[in-house]
Backbone as a chain_set.jsonl record, in Angstrom:
{"seq": "MKKILDFEKVEIIDLVPFSCGVLFSRKEILPDDKCKVSFFGFDMEKMRNAPVTRSVYMLNKFGGGYQRIVDEIGDYLNCDADVYGNNGTVIVYPTGETGIFDYEGKPVWAGDLLYHGCPVQDVASDGSQIWCTVPEQNAIISYSVSHKKFYMRIGGENSTAFSRPVSLSKYGGELFICNAGSFKIRTVNLKNYAVRDFRTFDEPVRRYVRACGKEIVQLDSGVYIL", "coords": {"N": [[0.417, -16.191, 14.93], [-2.604, -14.325, 14.565], [-5.588, -14.747, 12.949], [-7.617, -12.301, 11.5], [-9.305, -11.851, 9.462], [-10.843, -13.796, 7.053], [-10.347, -15.134, 3.778], [-12.082, -16.753, 2.369], [-14.683, -16.206, 1.51], [-14.71, -13.556, 0.814], [-13.109, -10.826, -0.903], [-10.307, -8.899, -0.389], [-9.804, -5.552, -1.171], [-8.339, -3.385, -0.364], [-6.223, -2.201, 2.322], [-6.018, -0.285, 5.147], [-4.375, 1.594, 7.608], [-5.706, 2.926, 10.706], [-6.744, 5.022, 13.492], [-7.759, 3.276, 15.474], [-7.104, 0.767, 14.626], [-7.194, -1.227, 11.793], [-8.55, -0.453, 8.584], [-10.537, -1.836, 5.983], [-11.439, -2.362, 2.595], [-13.763, -4.419, 1.042], [-14.688, -6.911, -1.344], [-17.528, -8.637, -2.241], [-19.132, -11.466, -3.548], [-22.423, -11.831, -4.339], [-25.326, -14.033, -3.92], [-26.792, -13.748, -6.334], [-24.833, -13.325, -8.126], [-24.02, -10.727, -8.303], [-21.85, -7.968, -7.491], [-20.695, -6.721, -4.405], [-19.407, -3.998, -2.625], [-18.012, -3.213, 0.444], [-17.212, -1.554, 3.574], [-15.091, -1.986, 6.311], [-13.859, -2.0, 9.698], [-11.217, -3.109, 11.784], [-11.115, -3.224, 15.148], [-8.554, -2.835, 17.375], [-8.577, -2.802, 20.161], [-11.076, -3.825, 20.962], [-10.993, -6.095, 19.529], [-12.449, -6.946, 17.228], [-14.386, -6.955, 14.154], [-16.148, -4.313, 12.534], [-18.693, -2.541, 10.724], [-17.858, 0.397, 8.795], [-18.245, 3.78, 7.636], [-18.139, 4.884, 4.201], [-16.922, 7.378, 3.977], [-15.292, 7.518, 6.252], [-13.408, 5.555, 5.643], [-12.27, 6.746, 3.287], [-11.259, 9.174, 4.29], [-9.197, 8.301, 6.015], [-7.564, 7.045, 4.199], [-6.89, 8.952, 2.197], [-6.596, 11.437, 3.443], [-7.375, 14.814, 4.676], [-8.308, 16.198, 2.405], [-9.902, 14.425, 1.013], [-12.423, 14.238, -0.35], [-12.277, 15.945, -2.568], [-10.119, 14.792, -3.872], [-11.134, 12.221, -4.468], [-13.24, 12.946, -6.16], [-11.735, 13.807, -8.287], [-10.169, 11.575, -9.116], [-11.886, 9.406, -9.366], [-11.838, 6.307, -9.4], [-11.313, 5.189, -6.384], [-10.66, 2.969, -4.999], [-8.85, 1.056, -6.105], [-6.195, 1.917, -5.866], [-3.065, 2.815, -4.308], [-2.169, 4.861, -1.503], [-0.446, 7.591, 0.106], [0.748, 9.863, 2.642], [2.249, 12.88, 1.606], [4.872, 15.271, 1.38], [3.846, 18.49, 2.441], [1.572, 17.539, 4.155], [0.165, 16.627, 1.984], [-1.097, 14.342, -0.542], [-0.123, 11.37, -2.144], [-0.871, 9.233, -4.83], [-0.909, 5.969, -6.318], [-1.587, 3.87, -9.015], [-1.947, 0.385, -10.047], [-1.266, 0.375, -12.713], [0.749, 2.169, -12.968], [-0.03, 4.77, -13.14], [0.13, 7.89, -11.655], [-0.482, 10.326, -9.106], [-0.264, 13.498, -7.475], [-1.439, 15.395, -4.749], [-2.35, 18.442, -3.055], [-2.752, 19.537, 0.425], [-5.397, 20.262, 0.505], [-6.513, 18.717, -1.366], [-6.196, 19.468, -3.983], [-5.084, 18.957, -7.335], [-1.616, 18.53, -7.988], [0.45, 17.38, -9.446], [0.701, 14.981, -12.105], [1.206, 11.831, -13.715], [2.454, 9.045, -15.683], [4.261, 6.494, -14.272], [6.797, 4.576, -15.34], [9.185, 2.046, -15.276], [11.819, 1.022, -17.111], [9.915, 0.337, -18.979], [8.053, -0.979, -17.434], [5.278, -0.853, -15.206], [5.225, 1.027, -12.147], [4.292, 0.187, -8.774], [2.24, 0.588, -5.824], [3.114, 2.745, -2.989], [5.327, 4.67, -0.952], [6.104, 7.445, 0.86], [9.043, 9.487, 1.196], [10.365, 11.972, 2.471], [11.229, 14.296, 0.064], [10.916, 12.501, -1.915], [9.419, 9.595, -3.491], [8.889, 6.137, -2.879], [8.484, 3.184, -4.759], [7.312, -0.065, -5.809], [8.527, -2.313, -8.355], [7.262, -4.821, -9.673], [7.666, -6.517, -11.95], [10.298, -6.163, -12.489], [11.606, -7.058, -10.299], [12.357, -5.2, -8.32], [12.734, -2.172, -6.332], [12.076, 1.313, -6.537], [13.123, 4.756, -6.204], [11.629, 7.919, -6.68], [12.056, 11.218, -7.688], [9.928, 13.775, -7.348], [10.092, 16.542, -7.683], [12.286, 16.827, -9.408], [11.483, 15.204, -11.376], [12.396, 12.582, -12.091], [13.774, 9.248, -11.909], [15.495, 8.287, -9.002], [16.873, 6.332, -7.521], [17.542, 2.806, -7.691], [16.897, -0.324, -6.215], [17.697, -3.677, -6.197], [16.705, -5.771, -8.983], [16.314, -7.362, -12.234], [18.199, -9.439, -12.333], [18.912, -9.726, -9.746], [18.86, -10.965, -6.368], [17.659, -9.644, -4.346], [14.945, -8.933, -4.146], [11.786, -10.569, -4.788], [9.415, -10.478, -6.929], [8.232, -7.968, -5.75], [5.425, -6.52, -4.248], [4.271, -4.587, -2.636], [5.011, -1.851, -0.376], [6.061, -0.274, 2.683], [6.83, 2.412, 4.942], [8.524, 2.772, 7.939], [9.914, 4.529, 10.528], [13.352, 4.614, 9.901], [13.318, 2.73, 7.874], [12.35, 0.766, 5.027], [9.744, -1.527, 4.365], [9.312, -4.307, 2.541], [7.047, -6.207, 0.757], [7.119, -9.38, -0.601], [5.792, -11.248, -3.118], [6.797, -13.382, -4.493], [8.921, -14.679, -3.06], [7.742, -15.053, -0.621], [8.399, -13.433, 1.481], [8.897, -10.696, 3.811], [11.071, -8.106, 3.381], [13.551, -5.807, 4.549], [14.756, -2.462, 3.944], [17.382, -0.518, 4.881], [17.386, 2.875, 5.179], [19.573, 4.46, 5.524], [21.998, 3.162, 4.879], [21.188, 1.491, 2.908], [21.111, -1.263, 3.126], [19.869, -4.547, 2.638], [17.699, -6.735, 4.255], [16.326, -9.808, 5.648], [13.098, -9.88, 7.13], [10.543, -11.001, 7.856], [9.286, -14.292, 7.236], [7.016, -16.263, 5.38], [4.543, -18.862, 4.661], [3.265, -18.563, 2.319], [2.357, -16.294, -0.396], [3.032, -12.894, 0.45], [1.257, -9.946, 0.789], [0.781, -7.368, 1.874], [1.959, -5.136, 4.428], [1.383, -3.523, 7.439], [1.394, -1.175, 10.194], [-0.355, -0.568, 13.209], [-1.706, 0.881, 16.105], [0.372, -0.083, 17.704], [0.633, -2.675, 16.83], [1.474, -5.278, 14.47], [0.335, -5.88, 11.229], [-0.486, -8.14, 8.692], [-1.142, -8.945, 5.315], [-1.903, -11.863, 3.765], [-2.257, -14.391, 1.185], [-4.248, -16.017, 2.17], [-5.63, -14.599, 4.112], [-6.06, -11.875, 6.521], [-3.811, -11.046, 9.086], [-2.829, -10.602, 12.526], [0.403, -10.152, 13.677]], "CA": [[-0.379, -15.198, 14.214], [-4.045, -14.391, 14.787], [-6.328, -14.346, 11.754], [-8.73, -11.398, 11.785], [-10.186, -11.841, 8.306], [-10.648, -14.948, 6.184], [-10.617, -14.785, 2.39], [-12.849, -17.792, 1.691], [-15.912, -15.679, 0.933], [-14.57, -12.144, 0.446], [-11.841, -10.405, -1.499], [-9.873, -7.603, 0.115], [-9.305, -4.639, -2.188], [-7.384, -2.445, 0.221], [-6.006, -2.304, 3.766], [-5.602, 1.072, 5.523], [-4.299, 1.81, 9.057], [-6.382, 4.087, 11.291], [-6.407, 5.239, 14.903], [-8.157, 2.153, 16.326], [-6.693, -0.515, 14.057], [-7.074, -1.195, 10.335], [-9.747, -0.426, 7.768], [-10.378, -2.538, 4.724], [-12.559, -2.436, 1.657], [-13.86, -5.808, 0.623], [-15.62, -7.218, -2.416], [-18.255, -9.873, -1.954], [-20.018, -11.922, -4.608], [-23.71, -12.194, -3.771], [-25.934, -15.213, -4.553], [-27.234, -13.46, -7.701], [-23.595, -13.054, -8.869], [-23.687, -9.307, -8.284], [-20.692, -7.637, -6.647], [-20.963, -5.719, -3.368], [-18.225, -3.462, -1.949], [-18.335, -2.663, 1.754], [-16.069, -1.045, 4.322], [-15.077, -2.457, 7.689], [-12.676, -1.7, 10.484], [-10.916, -4.028, 12.877], [-10.757, -2.484, 16.355], [-7.542, -3.597, 18.101], [-8.916, -2.893, 21.574], [-12.221, -4.712, 21.111], [-10.652, -7.305, 18.769], [-13.581, -7.361, 16.404], [-14.692, -6.176, 12.966], [-17.414, -3.597, 12.537], [-18.825, -1.706, 9.531], [-17.566, 1.827, 8.862], [-18.775, 4.488, 6.473], [-17.216, 5.118, 3.089], [-16.176, 8.608, 4.237], [-14.241, 7.187, 7.218], [-12.374, 4.872, 4.862], [-11.601, 7.679, 2.379], [-10.507, 10.132, 5.096], [-7.973, 7.683, 6.504], [-6.716, 6.669, 3.067], [-6.43, 10.091, 1.399], [-6.392, 12.655, 4.215], [-8.464, 15.782, 4.791], [-8.836, 16.608, 1.098], [-10.309, 13.193, 0.334], [-13.561, 14.364, -1.264], [-11.811, 16.548, -3.816], [-9.28, 13.783, -4.534], [-12.014, 11.186, -5.015], [-13.933, 13.537, -7.306], [-10.768, 13.936, -9.372], [-9.64, 10.306, -9.625], [-12.957, 8.446, -9.66], [-11.568, 4.998, -8.785], [-10.581, 5.412, -5.144], [-10.415, 1.682, -4.363], [-7.757, 0.254, -6.664], [-4.921, 2.636, -5.833], [-2.431, 2.959, -2.998], [-1.999, 6.277, -1.179], [0.384, 7.899, 1.269], [0.946, 11.293, 2.896], [3.439, 13.362, 0.914], [5.167, 16.702, 1.507], [3.161, 19.246, 3.482], [0.263, 16.928, 4.373], [-0.496, 16.292, 0.739], [-1.344, 12.925, -0.775], [0.331, 10.791, -3.409], [-1.571, 7.979, -5.137], [-0.334, 5.188, -7.416], [-2.381, 2.744, -9.486], [-1.117, -0.718, -10.544], [-0.844, 0.67, -14.08], [1.798, 3.177, -12.921], [-0.612, 6.113, -13.12], [0.493, 8.497, -10.37], [-0.95, 11.689, -8.906], [0.062, 14.154, -6.201], [-2.433, 16.397, -4.399], [-1.982, 19.207, -1.867], [-3.51, 19.175, 1.622], [-6.808, 20.503, 0.248], [-6.971, 17.789, -2.385], [-6.031, 20.017, -5.33], [-4.032, 18.269, -8.094], [-0.34, 19.226, -8.106], [1.233, 16.733, -10.513], [0.205, 13.665, -12.501], [1.972, 11.229, -14.799], [2.59, 7.59, -15.658], [5.61, 6.101, -13.893], [7.217, 3.292, -15.886], [10.627, 1.818, -15.156], [12.17, 0.078, -18.174], [8.68, -0.08, -19.613], [7.201, -1.696, -16.481], [4.628, 0.087, -14.285], [5.495, 0.962, -10.717], [3.107, -0.09, -7.968], [2.282, 0.939, -4.41], [3.877, 3.965, -2.752], [5.687, 5.106, 0.398], [6.818, 8.717, 0.708], [10.293, 9.623, 1.947], [10.791, 13.353, 2.253], [10.864, 14.843, -1.238], [10.873, 11.412, -2.87], [8.506, 8.5, -3.225], [9.377, 4.803, -3.195], [7.489, 2.297, -5.35], [7.816, -1.361, -6.245], [8.412, -2.658, -9.773], [7.222, -6.285, -9.572], [8.201, -7.201, -13.13], [11.751, -5.982, -12.499], [12.138, -7.507, -8.998], [13.084, -4.035, -7.807], [12.029, -0.998, -5.844], [12.724, 2.523, -7.051], [12.708, 6.039, -5.65], [11.362, 8.898, -7.732], [12.037, 12.608, -7.242], [8.845, 14.473, -8.024], [10.537, 17.888, -8.069], [13.197, 16.73, -10.548], [10.789, 14.368, -12.37], [13.26, 11.51, -12.575], [14.099, 8.2, -10.96], [16.679, 8.659, -8.24], [17.634, 5.154, -7.095], [16.932, 1.487, -7.818], [17.465, -1.395, -5.407], [17.242, -4.917, -6.793], [16.728, -5.815, -10.44], [15.958, -8.648, -12.83], [19.204, -10.463, -12.029], [19.255, -9.616, -8.333], [18.057, -11.78, -5.45], [17.193, -8.796, -3.242], [13.495, -9.011, -4.068], [11.151, -11.532, -5.683], [8.108, -9.902, -7.243], [7.752, -7.103, -4.663], [4.116, -6.002, -4.628], [3.908, -3.414, -1.834], [6.026, -1.437, 0.582], [5.663, 0.729, 3.67], [7.99, 3.016, 5.604], [8.423, 3.018, 9.375], [11.221, 4.986, 10.98], [14.33, 4.738, 8.834], [13.349, 1.513, 7.083], [11.273, 0.336, 4.159], [9.344, -2.923, 4.53], [8.891, -4.686, 1.192], [6.353, -7.491, 0.698], [7.486, -10.117, -1.806], [4.874, -12.339, -3.427], [7.545, -14.5, -5.049], [9.714, -15.392, -2.055], [6.929, -15.162, 0.598], [9.132, -12.731, 2.532], [9.026, -9.253, 3.981], [12.459, -7.712, 3.537], [13.699, -4.4, 4.899], [15.856, -1.673, 3.403], [17.823, 0.554, 5.763], [17.483, 4.055, 4.326], [20.861, 5.135, 5.722], [23.066, 2.486, 4.127], [20.502, 0.717, 1.855], [21.288, -2.698, 3.316], [18.635, -5.317, 2.517], [17.714, -7.855, 5.189], [15.068, -10.52, 5.89], [12.351, -9.437, 8.306], [9.594, -12.078, 8.157], [9.089, -15.28, 6.177], [5.716, -16.921, 5.51], [4.367, -20.072, 3.863], [2.454, -18.19, 1.167], [2.672, -14.922, -0.811], [2.691, -11.799, 1.357], [0.763, -8.86, -0.061], [0.849, -6.035, 2.484], [2.37, -5.07, 5.829], [1.136, -2.211, 8.041], [1.405, -1.11, 11.648], [-1.42, 0.239, 13.791], [-1.931, 0.669, 17.541], [1.466, -0.87, 18.244], [0.552, -4.031, 16.318], [1.858, -5.516, 13.085], [-0.726, -6.558, 10.493], [0.004, -8.605, 7.401], [-2.122, -9.552, 4.422], [-1.424, -12.995, 2.983], [-3.292, -14.854, 0.258], [-5.317, -16.71, 2.901], [-6.339, -13.722, 5.012], [-5.344, -10.803, 7.221], [-3.373, -11.565, 10.384], [-1.999, -9.831, 13.462], [1.604, -10.927, 13.961]], "C": [[-1.86, -15.413, 14.522], [-4.766, -13.886, 13.542], [-7.501, -13.462, 12.151], [-9.683, -11.269, 10.604], [-9.841, -13.007, 7.401], [-11.06, -14.59, 4.764], [-11.45, -15.83, 1.651], [-14.06, -17.228, 0.953], [-15.783, -14.227, 0.463], [-13.204, -11.91, -0.179], [-11.488, -9.021, -0.98], [-9.316, -6.77, -1.039], [-8.189, -3.773, -1.617], [-7.336, -2.631, 1.725], [-5.369, -1.005, 4.222], [-5.513, 1.189, 7.047], [-5.161, 2.991, 9.491], [-6.192, 4.055, 12.794], [-6.729, 4.054, 15.799], [-7.702, 0.801, 15.811], [-6.47, -0.42, 12.566], [-8.46, -1.171, 9.701], [-9.501, -1.251, 6.52], [-11.644, -2.429, 3.896], [-12.592, -3.862, 1.141], [-14.939, -5.982, -0.449], [-16.228, -8.584, -2.165], [-19.161, -10.217, -3.125], [-21.309, -12.442, -3.979], [-24.303, -13.407, -4.496], [-26.4, -14.991, -5.985], [-26.076, -13.075, -8.61], [-23.276, -11.568, -9.003], [-22.554, -9.058, -7.287], [-21.073, -6.534, -5.663], [-19.652, -5.302, -2.72], [-18.665, -2.834, -0.634], [-17.057, -2.301, 2.492], [-16.193, -1.442, 5.787], [-13.806, -1.98, 8.376], [-12.479, -2.77, 11.533], [-10.384, -3.214, 14.037], [-9.791, -3.33, 17.183], [-7.877, -3.764, 19.583], [-10.047, -3.891, 21.803], [-12.023, -6.045, 20.398], [-11.849, -7.824, 17.989], [-13.727, -6.429, 15.206], [-16.036, -5.497, 13.116], [-17.484, -2.741, 11.271], [-18.419, -0.267, 9.808], [-18.129, 2.475, 7.607], [-17.697, 4.65, 5.404], [-16.356, 6.347, 3.355], [-15.06, 8.384, 5.252], [-13.078, 6.497, 6.511], [-11.59, 5.866, 4.01], [-10.767, 8.712, 3.139], [-9.181, 9.546, 5.546], [-7.034, 7.283, 5.372], [-6.092, 7.886, 2.402], [-6.173, 11.373, 2.188], [-7.568, 13.614, 4.109], [-9.071, 16.224, 3.469], [-9.438, 15.466, 0.321], [-11.431, 13.388, -0.67], [-13.137, 14.946, -2.606], [-10.941, 15.557, -4.602], [-10.144, 12.723, -5.204], [-12.782, 11.704, -6.23], [-13.021, 13.604, -8.521], [-10.396, 12.583, -9.97], [-10.724, 9.291, -9.98], [-12.755, 7.133, -8.935], [-10.695, 5.186, -7.555], [-10.226, 4.099, -4.44], [-9.106, 1.041, -4.807], [-6.444, 1.007, -6.785], [-4.366, 2.59, -4.42], [-2.186, 4.438, -2.757], [-1.118, 6.436, 0.044], [0.474, 9.409, 1.412], [2.266, 11.729, 2.271], [3.607, 14.852, 1.157], [4.432, 17.328, 2.674], [1.714, 18.769, 3.625], [-0.535, 16.752, 3.092], [-0.651, 14.787, 0.618], [-0.784, 12.511, -2.115], [-0.409, 9.475, -3.607], [-0.885, 7.305, -6.319], [-1.273, 4.028, -7.727], [-1.463, 1.639, -9.976], [-0.632, -0.522, -11.979], [0.343, 1.626, -14.139], [1.271, 4.595, -12.943], [-0.459, 6.701, -11.717], [-0.033, 9.927, -10.295], [-0.566, 12.207, -7.537], [-0.92, 15.305, -5.991], [-1.971, 17.158, -3.164], [-2.929, 18.862, -0.725], [-5.002, 19.414, 1.469], [-7.387, 19.545, -0.795], [-6.866, 18.32, -3.797], [-4.894, 19.292, -6.056], [-2.785, 19.138, -8.224], [0.468, 18.68, -9.287], [0.619, 15.378, -10.83], [1.05, 13.147, -13.652], [1.967, 9.72, -14.671], [4.039, 7.237, -15.354], [5.877, 4.682, -14.381], [8.722, 3.186, -15.749], [11.013, 0.698, -16.111], [10.918, -0.517, -18.813], [7.703, -0.787, -18.709], [6.57, -0.709, -15.496], [5.092, -0.102, -12.844], [4.183, 0.68, -10.004], [3.348, 0.346, -6.532], [3.13, 2.196, -4.195], [4.132, 4.163, -1.265], [6.512, 6.374, 0.236], [8.014, 8.774, 1.646], [10.84, 11.009, 1.683], [10.297, 13.871, 0.919], [10.788, 13.769, -2.324], [9.745, 10.447, -2.528], [9.19, 7.197, -3.619], [8.216, 3.973, -3.741], [8.132, 0.951, -5.649], [7.694, -1.466, -7.763], [8.421, -4.189, -9.845], [7.874, -7.01, -10.741], [9.718, -7.094, -13.227], [12.407, -6.492, -11.223], [12.921, -6.398, -8.305], [12.131, -3.075, -7.109], [12.79, 0.219, -6.346], [12.255, 3.737, -6.245], [12.594, 7.032, -6.798], [11.296, 10.281, -7.108], [10.972, 13.351, -8.031], [9.309, 15.846, -8.506], [11.448, 17.864, -9.286], [12.636, 15.861, -11.671], [11.714, 13.31, -12.98], [13.449, 10.466, -11.481], [15.434, 8.505, -10.313], [17.533, 7.443, -7.883], [16.83, 3.888, -7.359], [17.654, 0.531, -6.888], [16.861, -2.698, -5.915], [17.327, -4.836, -8.31], [16.455, -7.223, -10.932], [16.919, -9.769, -12.437], [19.662, -10.433, -10.577], [18.355, -10.512, -7.506], [17.509, -10.961, -4.28], [15.688, -8.928, -3.043], [12.971, -10.02, -5.094], [9.688, -11.135, -5.861], [7.569, -9.08, -6.056], [6.453, -6.412, -5.074], [3.673, -4.796, -3.8], [5.053, -3.078, -0.89], [5.451, -0.39, 1.516], [6.916, 1.223, 4.367], [7.66, 3.267, 7.065], [9.803, 3.36, 9.886], [12.151, 5.153, 9.795], [14.416, 3.513, 7.948], [12.136, 1.402, 6.169], [11.005, -1.144, 4.402], [8.694, -3.357, 3.221], [8.292, -6.082, 1.217], [6.616, -8.148, -0.644], [6.546, -11.298, -2.023], [5.616, -13.567, -3.919], [8.275, -15.331, -4.016], [8.978, -15.614, -0.742], [7.576, -14.424, 1.772], [8.781, -11.244, 2.596], [10.499, -8.98, 4.194], [12.524, -6.217, 3.838], [14.865, -3.774, 4.146], [16.153, -0.554, 4.388], [18.078, 1.797, 4.908], [18.726, 4.897, 4.585], [21.956, 4.491, 4.882], [22.527, 1.572, 3.018], [20.792, -0.778, 1.928], [19.929, -3.384, 3.287], [18.721, -6.533, 3.431], [16.339, -8.528, 5.231], [14.422, -9.983, 7.154], [11.365, -10.512, 8.769], [9.504, -13.016, 6.956], [7.79, -16.037, 6.442], [5.665, -18.162, 4.621], [3.542, -19.812, 2.607], [2.8, -16.748, 0.782], [2.198, -13.885, 0.202], [2.399, -10.559, 0.526], [0.921, -7.472, 0.547], [1.227, -6.152, 3.954], [2.123, -3.654, 6.332], [1.259, -2.327, 9.553], [0.29, -0.188, 12.118], [-1.576, -0.128, 15.257], [-0.857, -0.223, 18.165], [1.477, -2.314, 17.792], [1.032, -4.083, 14.865], [0.763, -6.336, 12.413], [-0.2, -6.916, 9.11], [-1.143, -9.215, 6.611], [-1.435, -10.627, 3.596], [-2.532, -13.421, 2.022], [-4.479, -15.468, 0.982], [-6.109, -15.818, 3.828], [-5.47, -12.618, 5.575], [-5.05, -11.273, 8.642], [-2.699, -10.473, 11.212], [-0.804, -10.695, 13.818], [1.891, -10.964, 15.463]], "O": [[-2.308, -16.543, 14.716], [-4.581, -12.742, 13.128], [-8.286, -13.819, 13.029], [-10.743, -10.655, 10.721], [-8.683, -13.188, 7.024], [-12.009, -13.832, 4.562], [-11.519, -15.797, 0.422], [-14.421, -17.723, -0.114], [-16.673, -13.726, -0.224], [-12.275, -12.698, -0.003], [-12.271, -8.08, -1.113], [-8.459, -7.234, -1.791], [-7.215, -3.468, -2.304], [-8.274, -3.147, 2.333], [-4.293, -0.647, 3.744], [-6.499, 0.904, 7.726], [-5.33, 3.948, 8.736], [-5.543, 3.149, 13.317], [-6.039, 3.841, 16.796], [-7.891, -0.211, 16.486], [-5.65, 0.377, 12.11], [-9.406, -1.778, 10.203], [-8.366, -1.349, 6.053], [-12.759, -2.406, 4.418], [-11.548, -4.441, 0.838], [-15.958, -5.291, -0.451], [-15.522, -9.559, -1.909], [-19.876, -9.356, -3.636], [-21.285, -13.381, -3.183], [-23.832, -13.771, -5.574], [-26.411, -15.931, -6.779], [-26.279, -12.569, -9.713], [-22.362, -11.193, -9.738], [-22.336, -9.843, -6.364], [-21.693, -5.539, -6.038], [-18.867, -6.155, -2.307], [-19.587, -2.019, -0.606], [-15.961, -2.69, 2.089], [-17.235, -1.266, 6.417], [-12.823, -1.611, 7.733], [-13.442, -3.28, 12.105], [-9.331, -2.587, 13.933], [-10.152, -4.413, 17.644], [-7.499, -4.763, 20.193], [-9.987, -4.706, 22.724], [-12.768, -7.0, 20.618], [-12.209, -8.997, 18.084], [-13.268, -5.286, 15.222], [-16.95, -6.031, 13.744], [-16.455, -2.264, 10.792], [-18.608, 0.235, 10.915], [-18.45, 1.792, 6.634], [-16.501, 4.561, 5.685], [-15.179, 6.362, 2.996], [-13.993, 8.987, 5.137], [-11.913, 6.814, 6.751], [-10.36, 5.831, 4.012], [-9.685, 9.086, 2.685], [-8.15, 10.214, 5.471], [-5.824, 7.194, 5.58], [-4.905, 7.873, 2.075], [-5.585, 12.31, 1.649], [-8.61, 13.289, 3.539], [-10.246, 16.59, 3.427], [-9.489, 15.516, -0.908], [-11.41, 12.776, -1.737], [-13.588, 14.49, -3.657], [-11.013, 15.489, -5.83], [-9.92, 12.367, -6.361], [-12.954, 10.984, -7.213], [-13.48, 13.473, -9.656], [-10.315, 12.448, -11.191], [-10.498, 8.411, -10.81], [-13.438, 6.868, -7.946], [-9.477, 5.326, -7.669], [-9.565, 4.113, -3.402], [-8.342, 0.541, -3.982], [-5.666, 0.76, -7.706], [-5.098, 2.358, -3.458], [-2.014, 5.197, -3.711], [-1.043, 5.555, 0.901], [0.302, 10.149, 0.443], [3.277, 11.037, 2.39], [2.637, 15.61, 1.148], [4.396, 16.767, 3.769], [0.768, 19.475, 3.276], [-1.765, 16.729, 3.115], [-0.371, 14.045, 1.56], [-0.949, 13.217, -3.11], [-0.558, 8.693, -2.668], [-0.35, 7.97, -7.206], [-1.701, 3.3, -6.831], [-0.306, 1.909, -10.297], [0.311, -1.185, -12.41], [0.889, 1.875, -15.214], [2.044, 5.54, -12.782], [-0.864, 6.094, -10.726], [-0.032, 10.652, -11.29], [-0.543, 11.459, -6.559], [-1.2, 16.081, -6.905], [-1.278, 16.598, -2.314], [-3.803, 18.008, -0.872], [-5.799, 18.841, 2.212], [-8.586, 19.557, -1.07], [-7.386, 17.703, -4.727], [-3.849, 19.037, -5.457], [-2.874, 20.328, -8.53], [1.089, 19.44, -10.03], [0.084, 14.706, -9.948], [1.55, 13.923, -14.467], [1.522, 9.179, -13.659], [4.944, 7.631, -16.089], [5.273, 3.719, -13.907], [9.45, 4.126, -16.068], [10.584, -0.444, -15.941], [10.867, -1.702, -19.143], [6.621, -1.167, -19.156], [7.258, 0.183, -15.001], [5.321, -1.221, -12.384], [3.103, 0.903, -10.551], [4.487, 0.461, -6.078], [3.793, 2.659, -5.124], [3.28, 3.867, -0.427], [7.525, 6.364, -0.465], [8.006, 8.195, 2.733], [11.667, 11.207, 0.793], [9.094, 13.888, 0.661], [10.618, 14.08, -3.503], [9.19, 10.476, -1.43], [9.971, 7.155, -4.57], [7.097, 4.056, -3.237], [9.355, 0.844, -5.733], [6.865, -0.795, -8.378], [9.475, -4.789, -10.055], [8.563, -8.011, -10.543], [10.35, -7.85, -13.964], [13.623, -6.379, -11.066], [14.007, -6.626, -7.773], [10.912, -3.145, -7.263], [14.002, 0.163, -6.555], [11.158, 3.751, -5.687], [13.364, 6.988, -7.758], [10.582, 10.5, -6.13], [11.101, 13.535, -9.242], [8.962, 16.269, -9.608], [11.398, 18.774, -10.113], [13.207, 15.777, -12.759], [11.804, 13.162, -14.199], [13.307, 10.753, -10.292], [16.382, 8.927, -10.975], [18.761, 7.505, -7.933], [15.603, 3.886, -7.267], [18.88, 0.567, -6.78], [15.642, -2.807, -6.047], [17.956, -3.928, -8.853], [16.374, -8.163, -10.142], [16.503, -10.91, -12.234], [20.672, -11.04, -10.221], [17.22, -10.788, -7.893], [16.958, -11.522, -3.332], [15.21, -9.024, -1.913], [13.608, -10.29, -6.112], [8.843, -11.437, -5.019], [6.572, -9.454, -5.438], [6.391, -5.788, -6.133], [2.784, -4.056, -4.223], [5.938, -3.895, -0.636], [4.481, 0.293, 1.187], [7.94, 0.54, 4.382], [6.65, 3.892, 7.391], [10.75, 2.593, 9.711], [11.781, 5.767, 8.794], [15.452, 3.263, 7.333], [11.047, 1.877, 6.49], [11.934, -1.921, 4.621], [7.648, -2.834, 2.838], [8.945, -7.035, 1.645], [6.371, -7.556, -1.696], [6.506, -12.23, -1.219], [5.117, -14.685, -3.78], [8.254, -16.56, -4.082], [9.497, -16.275, 0.157], [7.325, -14.76, 2.93], [8.422, -10.623, 1.596], [11.115, -9.557, 5.09], [11.649, -5.456, 3.425], [15.822, -4.448, 3.765], [15.282, 0.26, 4.695], [18.911, 1.76, 4.002], [18.92, 5.93, 3.945], [22.748, 5.186, 4.247], [23.298, 0.958, 2.282], [20.728, -1.478, 0.917], [18.955, -2.873, 3.839], [19.7, -7.277, 3.389], [15.324, -7.916, 4.899], [15.105, -9.668, 8.129], [11.358, -10.886, 9.942], [9.631, -12.589, 5.809], [7.497, -16.407, 7.579], [6.626, -18.471, 3.917], [3.163, -20.753, 1.909], [3.465, -16.051, 1.548], [1.098, -13.989, 0.743], [3.192, -10.171, -0.332], [1.166, -6.503, -0.173], [0.875, -7.117, 4.634], [2.594, -2.689, 5.73], [1.232, -3.421, 10.116], [0.022, 0.843, 11.502], [-1.58, -1.307, 15.612], [-1.15, -1.025, 19.052], [2.254, -3.111, 18.316], [1.003, -3.088, 14.14], [0.316, -7.352, 12.946], [0.445, -6.106, 8.445], [-2.0, -9.908, 7.16], [-0.511, -10.349, 2.831], [-3.628, -12.861, 2.051], [-5.597, -15.445, 0.469], [-7.171, -16.225, 4.299], [-4.318, -12.439, 5.18], [-5.918, -11.824, 9.318], [-2.087, -9.55, 10.675], [-0.97, -11.847, 14.217], [2.871, -11.577, 15.888]]}, "num_chains": 1, "name": "protein.A"}
């Protein structure tokens, strides 16, 4: 693995794929104890970090309607987002607060998603459904927005499928689930729902994305190219 960002002095708030690599928002504590948020991108071709504008970060996170979405939600840093439906956007906060916007950024639906009283986190869209993690339940769930109900659960409190899953992403016909408890990325085949090991680390794994043909993972110690 190649480390591209160290967490000794900064805290990563978010990690977003883009055409040249990955973007990230980071929080830095200054000498006067004030907090500074900045935006950077790691260019896979040049293999280096460089500052980017806030608008570049928001465009790649929320899509073309980003300004209207940001005006609506306010806190654009502490949520996860994914493309949904006809180039719309779905966002989920760690509290379970969820919103869906059309391609222009107009609100379509909003609500709090709780599974057995526990908030869902993160989001990956799958056709007319969205997948989220439920860390407190050691599970992932799919939710049908059109029918406004949970459709499927994989894992559970007494299951060993997942161990505090904190994020997920979808590539091809598979979900990739990052588990902070077991230090593993596990996959779910969306045809037969089989769960398998994909990667194992020596520390909690927080996020997994792909960009420019590379795999990028966020661990507690930093961001790495696999």
